[in-house]
C-alpha positions as CSV (number, residue, x, y, z in Angstrom):
1,M,28.5,9.0,39.1
2,T,30.8,6.3,39.7
3,L,31.7,3.6,37.0
4,A,30.6,0.9,38.7
5,L,27.2,2.7,39.2
6,F,27.1,4.3,35.8
7,T,27.3,0.3,33.7
8,L,24.7,-0.5,36.4
9,H,22.2,2.5,34.8
10,L,23.7,1.3,31.1
11,R,22.8,-2.5,31.7
12,K,19.1,-2.1,32.6
13,H,18.2,0.3,30.4
14,L,19.9,-2.1,27.1
15,K,18.3,-4.9,29.1
16,K,14.8,-3.2,28.6
17,T,16.0,-1.7,25.5
18,L,16.6,-5.7,24.0
19,Q,12.6,-6.8,25.7
20,R,11.0,-4.2,23.9
21,V,13.0,-5.3,20.5
22,T,12.1,-8.7,21.3
23,D,8.5,-8.0,22.3
24,F,7.4,-6.2,19.1
25,R,9.2,-8.8,17.1
26,S,6.9,-11.4,19.0
27,S,3.6,-9.5,19.0
28,G,3.2,-10.3,14.8
29,C,3.5,-7.0,14.0
30,V,4.5,-5.9,10.7
31,Y,6.3,-3.6,8.3
32,A,5.4,-4.0,4.6
33,G,3.8,-7.5,5.2
34,S,6.1,-9.9,7.8
35,V,7.9,-9.5,10.8
36,L,10.8,-6.4,10.7
37,P,13.7,-8.9,10.4
38,H,17.3,-9.0,11.0
39,L,16.8,-6.5,14.2
40,S,21.2,-7.5,14.2
41,S,22.3,-7.7,10.6
42,P,24.3,-5.2,9.2
43,L,22.5,-2.6,7.9
44,P,23.0,0.2,4.9
45,G,23.8,4.0,6.4
46,P,21.6,6.9,5.8
47,P,21.2,7.6,2.5
48,P,23.2,10.5,0.7
49,A,21.6,14.0,2.1
50,A,20.3,15.2,-0.9
51,A,17.7,12.2,-1.4
52,P,14.6,12.7,0.9
53,L,12.6,15.7,-0.7
54,S,9.9,18.4,0.7
55,R,6.9,18.1,-0.9
56,A,7.0,21.0,-3.0
57,G,10.0,18.7,-4.5
58,R,13.2,21.0,-2.9
59,P,16.2,18.7,-1.2
60,R,15.4,18.9,2.2
61,A,18.2,18.5,4.8
62,Q,18.6,15.4,6.9
63,A,19.0,15.8,10.8
64,P,20.7,12.9,12.3
65,P,18.7,10.0,12.4
66,R,16.7,9.6,15.8
67,R,13.1,9.2,16.9
68,R,10.8,11.4,16.4
69,R,7.0,11.5,17.8
70,C,4.8,11.1,15.5
71,R,2.9,14.2,14.4
72,P,-1.5,15.3,14.8
73,L,-3.2,14.2,12.6
74,G,-2.7,16.4,9.0
75,G,1.3,17.3,9.5
76,P,3.4,15.5,8.2
77,G,5.3,12.4,10.6
78,P,7.6,9.2,10.3
79,G,6.9,6.1,8.4
80,G,7.8,3.0,7.5
81,W,10.4,1.9,5.6
82,R,11.8,-1.9,5.6
83,R,15.5,-2.7,4.1
84,R,14.4,-1.7,0.3
85,L,10.7,-2.8,1.1
86,L,7.3,-0.1,1.2
87,T,5.8,1.2,4.1
88,A,2.3,-0.4,4.4
89,W,2.1,-1.6,7.8
90,R,1.5,0.4,11.0
91,P,1.4,-2.4,14.0
92,R,-1.6,-2.0,16.6
93,G,-0.5,0.4,19.6
94,T,1.9,3.3,17.8
95,C,1.0,6.5,17.3
96,S,-2.0,7.8,15.5
97,G,-2.1,7.8,11.7
98,G,-3.7,9.9,9.4
99,P,-2.7,12.5,6.9
100,G,0.9,12.5,7.0
101,A,1.6,10.3,10.0
102,G,2.7,6.8,9.6
103,P,4.4,4.2,11.2
104,S,6.9,4.8,14.0
105,P,10.1,3.0,14.9
106,P,9.1,0.1,17.0
107,S,11.8,1.6,19.9
108,A,13.3,5.0,20.7
109,T,16.2,3.5,21.2
110,M,17.3,1.3,18.4
111,S,20.8,2.5,17.0
112,T,21.2,4.8,14.6
113,T,22.3,2.6,11.9
114,L,18.5,1.0,11.8
115,V,16.3,4.4,12.4
116,S,17.6,5.7,9.1
117,V,16.2,3.3,6.8
118,L,12.9,3.1,9.2
119,V,12.6,6.9,8.8
120,T,10.1,8.3,6.0
121,A,9.0,11.8,6.1
122,H,5.5,13.4,3.9
123,R,4.3,10.1,2.6
124,T,6.6,9.9,0.5
125,V,9.2,6.5,0.3
126,C,12.3,6.6,-1.8
127,L,15.2,5.1,-1.3
128,D,18.3,7.0,-3.1
129,D,18.8,4.5,-5.5
130,E,16.1,3.2,-6.7
131,Y,15.2,6.3,-8.5
132,E,17.2,4.9,-11.4
133,W,15.3,2.5,-13.7
134,K,18.1,-0.7,-13.6
135,G,15.4,-3.2,-16.1
136,P,11.9,-4.7,-15.8
137,F,10.9,-6.2,-12.8
138,Y,7.0,-7.1,-12.1
139,F,4.5,-6.7,-9.2
140,I,1.6,-8.3,-8.0
141,Q,-2.3,-6.8,-8.1
142,G,-4.9,-7.9,-6.3
143,A,-8.1,-6.3,-5.2
144,D,-11.4,-7.2,-2.4
145,P,-10.0,-10.2,-0.2
146,Q,-13.7,-8.1,1.6
147,F,-13.7,-10.8,4.6
148,G,-17.2,-11.2,5.3
149,L,-18.7,-10.7,1.6
150,I,-19.3,-14.3,0.4
151,K,-21.6,-15.1,3.2
152,A,-23.3,-11.5,3.4
153,W,-23.7,-11.9,-0.4
154,A,-25.5,-15.5,0.2
155,V,-28.1,-14.2,2.1
156,G,-28.7,-11.2,0.8
157,D,-28.0,-9.2,3.3
158,T,-24.7,-7.0,3.3
159,N,-24.9,-4.7,6.1
160,N,-25.6,-7.1,8.8
161,G,-24.7,-10.9,6.6
162,D,-20.8,-10.8,7.4
163,D,-20.4,-12.9,10.2
164,E,-18.7,-15.4,8.7
165,W,-15.2,-15.4,7.0
166,K,-14.2,-18.4,6.9
167,E,-14.0,-19.2,2.2
168,E,-11.9,-15.7,2.3
169,I,-9.7,-17.1,4.4
170,K,-8.8,-20.0,2.2
171,L,-8.5,-18.0,-0.8
172,T,-6.5,-14.7,0.9
173,E,-4.5,-17.8,1.8
174,Q,-4.0,-19.7,-1.6
175,A,-3.3,-16.1,-2.8
176,V,-0.3,-15.7,-0.2
177,Q,1.0,-18.5,-0.9
178,A,0.7,-18.6,-5.0
179,V,2.9,-15.1,-4.4
180,N,5.3,-17.0,-2.1
181,K,6.3,-19.4,-4.9
182,L,6.7,-16.9,-8.0
183,N,9.9,-16.6,-9.4
184,P,12.2,-14.4,-9.4
185,K,9.9,-13.1,-6.8
186,P,7.5,-9.9,-7.4
187,K,8.8,-6.7,-6.3
188,F,6.0,-6.1,-4.0
189,F,2.2,-7.3,-4.0
190,V,-0.2,-4.5,-4.2
191,L,-4.1,-4.5,-2.6
192,C,-6.5,-2.4,-3.8
193,G,-8.8,-2.2,-1.3
194,D,-11.7,-3.4,0.3
195,L,-9.5,-5.2,2.3
196,I,-12.7,-6.7,4.5
197,H,-16.7,-6.1,4.1
198,G,-17.4,-4.7,7.6
199,M,-18.0,-1.1,7.4
200,P,-16.7,1.1,10.3
201,G,-18.6,0.8,13.4
202,S,-20.0,-2.7,12.4
203,Q,-20.1,-6.0,14.9
204,W,-17.1,-8.1,12.7
205,R,-14.9,-5.4,12.0
206,K,-12.3,-6.7,14.0
207,D,-12.3,-10.0,14.1
208,Q,-12.4,-9.2,10.1
209,E,-8.7,-7.3,10.2
210,R,-7.6,-9.5,12.9
211,D,-7.5,-12.6,10.9
212,L,-6.7,-11.3,7.5
213,K,-3.5,-9.8,9.3
214,N,-3.0,-13.2,10.3
215,V,-3.3,-14.7,7.2
216,L,-1.3,-11.8,5.1
217,K,1.5,-11.9,8.0
218,N,3.0,-14.7,5.7
219,T,3.8,-13.3,2.9
220,D,7.0,-13.7,2.0
221,Q,9.7,-11.3,3.7
222,D,11.0,-10.3,1.0
223,I,7.4,-9.0,-0.5
224,P,6.5,-5.8,0.2
225,L,2.7,-5.3,1.2
226,V,1.0,-2.5,-0.2
227,F,-2.4,-1.2,1.3
228,V,-5.3,0.9,-0.4
229,S,-8.1,1.8,0.8
230,G,-11.6,1.0,-0.3
231,N,-15.3,2.1,0.8
232,H,-15.5,-0.9,3.2
233,D,-12.4,-0.1,5.0
234,I,-12.7,3.8,5.4
235,G,-16.8,4.1,4.9
236,N,-18.6,4.6,2.0
237,A,-18.4,8.6,2.8
238,P,-15.3,9.1,5.1
239,T,-15.2,11.2,8.1
240,R,-11.5,12.2,9.5
241,E,-11.8,9.1,12.2
242,T,-12.8,6.6,9.9
243,I,-9.4,7.6,8.0
244,D,-7.5,7.9,11.3
245,N,-8.5,4.1,12.5
246,Y,-7.6,3.2,9.0
247,C,-4.3,5.0,8.8
248,K,-3.5,3.3,12.5
249,S,-4.3,-0.3,11.0
250,W,-3.0,-0.2,7.6
251,G,-0.7,2.9,7.2
252,D,-1.8,6.1,5.3
253,D,-4.3,6.7,3.0
254,Y,-2.1,7.6,0.2
255,F,1.5,8.1,0.0
256,S,3.8,7.4,-3.2
257,F,6.6,5.2,-3.4
258,W,9.3,4.1,-6.0
259,V,10.8,1.0,-7.6
260,G,13.8,0.8,-10.3
261,G,12.9,4.5,-11.5
262,V,8.6,3.9,-11.9
263,F,6.4,6.0,-9.3
264,F,4.0,4.8,-8.4
265,L,0.9,7.3,-6.8
266,V,-1.6,5.5,-3.9
267,L,-4.7,7.5,-3.8
268,N,-7.7,7.5,-1.6
269,S,-10.9,7.2,-4.3
270,Q,-12.8,7.5,-2.1
271,L,-12.4,11.3,-0.7
272,Y,-13.3,12.0,-4.8
273,F,-16.4,9.5,-3.9
274,D,-18.0,11.3,-1.1
275,S,-15.9,14.0,0.5
276,S,-18.9,15.4,1.8
277,K,-17.9,14.8,5.9
278,C,-14.0,15.9,5.4
279,P,-13.8,18.6,2.3
280,E,-10.8,19.5,4.1
281,L,-9.3,15.9,3.5
282,K,-10.0,16.0,0.1
283,Q,-8.1,19.6,-0.4
284,A,-5.3,18.1,1.7
285,Q,-5.3,15.4,-1.2
286,D,-5.3,17.1,-4.2
287,V,-2.5,19.8,-3.6
288,W,-0.5,16.5,-1.9
289,L,-1.0,14.8,-5.1
290,N,-0.2,17.8,-7.5
291,E,3.0,18.3,-6.2
292,Q,4.1,14.8,-6.3
293,L,3.4,14.9,-9.9
294,A,5.7,17.7,-10.3
295,V,8.4,15.8,-8.2
296,A,7.6,13.0,-10.9
297,E,8.0,15.7,-13.6
298,K,11.4,17.1,-12.3
299,H,13.4,13.1,-12.1
300,K,12.2,12.5,-15.3
301,C,10.9,9.2,-13.9
302,K,10.5,5.7,-16.9
303,H,6.7,5.7,-16.4
304,I,4.0,7.0,-13.3
305,I,1.6,4.1,-11.7
306,V,-1.7,4.7,-10.1
307,F,-3.2,2.7,-7.4
308,Q,-7.1,3.3,-6.2
309,H,-10.1,1.6,-5.4
310,I,-12.4,2.9,-7.0
311,P,-11.8,2.8,-11.3
312,L,-12.3,6.6,-12.9
313,F,-14.7,4.2,-15.4
314,L,-15.4,0.7,-16.2
315,R,-14.8,0.7,-20.0
316,E,-15.5,3.7,-21.7
317,P,-14.2,7.2,-20.0
318,D,-17.9,8.9,-20.9
319,E,-20.0,6.2,-19.6
320,D,-22.6,6.9,-17.2
321,H,-22.0,7.5,-13.5
322,D,-23.2,4.2,-11.1
323,Y,-21.9,2.4,-7.8
324,F,-18.5,1.3,-9.3
325,N,-17.0,4.5,-11.2
326,L,-16.7,8.1,-10.1
327,E,-18.8,11.2,-11.0
328,K,-18.5,12.3,-14.8
329,S,-17.4,15.9,-13.6
330,V,-14.6,14.6,-11.1
331,R,-13.9,11.8,-13.5
332,Q,-13.1,13.9,-16.8
333,E,-11.0,16.8,-14.6
334,I,-8.8,13.3,-12.6
335,M,-7.8,11.9,-16.4
336,G,-6.9,15.6,-17.4
337,K,-5.0,15.9,-14.4
338,F,-3.3,12.8,-14.9
339,H,-3.1,12.5,-19.3
340,K,-0.9,15.8,-18.5
341,A,1.3,14.1,-16.5
342,G,1.9,11.1,-18.6
343,I,0.5,8.9,-16.5
344,K,0.4,5.4,-17.6
345,A,-1.7,3.0,-16.6
346,V,-4.7,3.0,-12.9
347,F,-5.2,0.2,-11.9
348,S,-8.7,-0.8,-9.2
349,G,-10.7,-2.9,-8.0
350,H,-14.4,-2.7,-6.4
351,Y,-16.5,-3.7,-9.1
352,H,-15.3,-7.6,-8.8
353,R,-15.2,-8.8,-12.2
354,N,-11.8,-8.3,-14.3
355,A,-12.9,-4.8,-17.1
356,G,-11.5,-1.9,-18.3
357,G,-10.6,1.1,-21.1
358,S,-8.2,3.4,-22.3
359,Y,-8.2,7.2,-22.4
360,R,-6.2,9.1,-24.1
361,G,-3.2,6.7,-23.7
362,L,-4.3,6.3,-19.9
363,E,-4.8,2.5,-19.5
364,M,-7.6,2.1,-16.4
365,V,-7.0,-1.5,-15.3
366,V,-9.8,-3.1,-12.9
367,T,-9.1,-5.8,-10.9
368,S,-11.7,-8.6,-10.2
369,A,-11.8,-10.0,-6.5
370,I,-9.5,-12.6,-3.9
371,G,-12.7,-12.8,-2.4
372,C,-16.2,-12.6,-3.8
373,Q,-16.8,-12.9,-7.0
374,L,-20.2,-10.4,-8.7
375,G,-19.8,-11.5,-12.3
376,E,-18.2,-14.4,-14.0
377,D,-14.7,-14.4,-13.0
378,T,-12.8,-16.9,-10.8
379,H,-10.9,-15.1,-7.7
380,G,-7.4,-14.1,-8.5
381,L,-4.3,-12.2,-9.1
382,R,-3.5,-9.9,-11.5
383,V,1.1,-10.1,-12.6
384,V,1.6,-6.6,-14.3
385,V,5.5,-6.3,-15.7
386,V,7.0,-3.1,-16.1
387,T,9.3,-3.1,-19.0
388,D,10.9,0.4,-20.1
389,E,8.7,0.9,-23.2
390,K,5.6,-0.7,-22.0
391,I,3.0,-1.9,-18.8
392,V,1.7,-5.0,-19.4
393,H,-0.4,-7.6,-17.7
394,R,-3.0,-11.3,-17.4
395,Y,-5.0,-11.9,-14.2
396,Y,-4.5,-15.1,-13.3
397,S,-6.5,-16.8,-11.3
398,L,-5.6,-18.7,-8.5
399,D,-5.1,-22.2,-9.6
400,E,-3.5,-21.3,-12.5
401,L,-1.0,-19.2,-11.1
402,S,-0.6,-21.6,-8.1
403,S,0.4,-24.4,-9.9
404,Q,1.6,-22.9,-12.7
405,G,3.2,-19.6,-12.1
406,M,3.5,-17.7,-14.7
407,E,3.7,-17.5,-18.4
408,K,6.8,-18.0,-20.7
409,E,6.1,-14.7,-22.3
410,L,5.9,-13.0,-19.7
411,L,9.3,-14.2,-17.6
412,D,11.3,-13.5,-21.4
413,M,10.5,-9.6,-20.7
414,L,12.0,-10.0,-17.2
415,A,14.8,-11.6,-18.6
416,K,15.3,-8.9,-21.5
417,K,18.2,-7.0,-20.5
418,I,18.0,-3.2,-20.6
């Protein structure tokens, strides 16, 4: 091939690559809550080869950064990582999700530097420096924006009455604006399930998802979004198909990540509520969870914190089972495992009211809804401060957080040196 012909092919190739990247940025697709930023800016190089771990917790050899195909359902695949941010969002049109699968990098021909910081594996997001404790930080927890429930609850038809969600849009916009105004910025913003009201296969589900994403993409690009699956997101009795569809839209249904020496676990609690239609997926999550807790023990993390949609219990560890908590025997098994692993807190939603209790040093925190309220609480968010010794949290109404921000006591905790 002549030099002139080679140059022509190269120009065409680069033009197509640039167009793909431009199309991705302009489509509104997001990773970790905002359009993938600064594609042309210098990004950090690959982490040291010893940093990533295998599912068994052993060091995993690093291949040269490259685009990898998405694996089939049930196997590990590439995930999404925006610079120093968390995995959360898979844009439409990428490979299928499901257990082990994550969002693919948007272009097969991006620079090796960019690809190296977009790859995660085995449902774990990690950067070498996030294993280290750096001092107090905080995050925001929200739950149940549940687009469509306010109208459905008002008319008494929770199955088919969710054809309007203007109020939820306003409330979620207010929540995003309140979080964006906070100074210093939170490390991340986690939504603990029931993102929308429409169950899998229902009439308004796609429209509700679209409108929620349109609101959430206005989150400050430096504040990652983390999503937790709820029963309305994957169904009361989820199937492999409903979980796969959730993963396509929102990312993995369970995964782990590190922030400042603290290990976070995101669980699919619906697999503990009713896994009758996908028992193999519950078993896979159980195996993965045991492996993750073993990894946490080896790393001697500062704290372990869990996010899930359905609470273990609402007020008492031995309370009776109902729609809003897990069945007693399942609950006891999980609580025993969490206590043994030294987990400090479980944050959940689902109840649409604030509640909580404790079990042998494990705090169960139940956070009320951004959307429809079923009790006396107001629409709100929870601010969670993580210090060297403890985890402190307070629930704020959206109006209070928007107008006043965080109280001085919490800010003083953040200002405290290591």
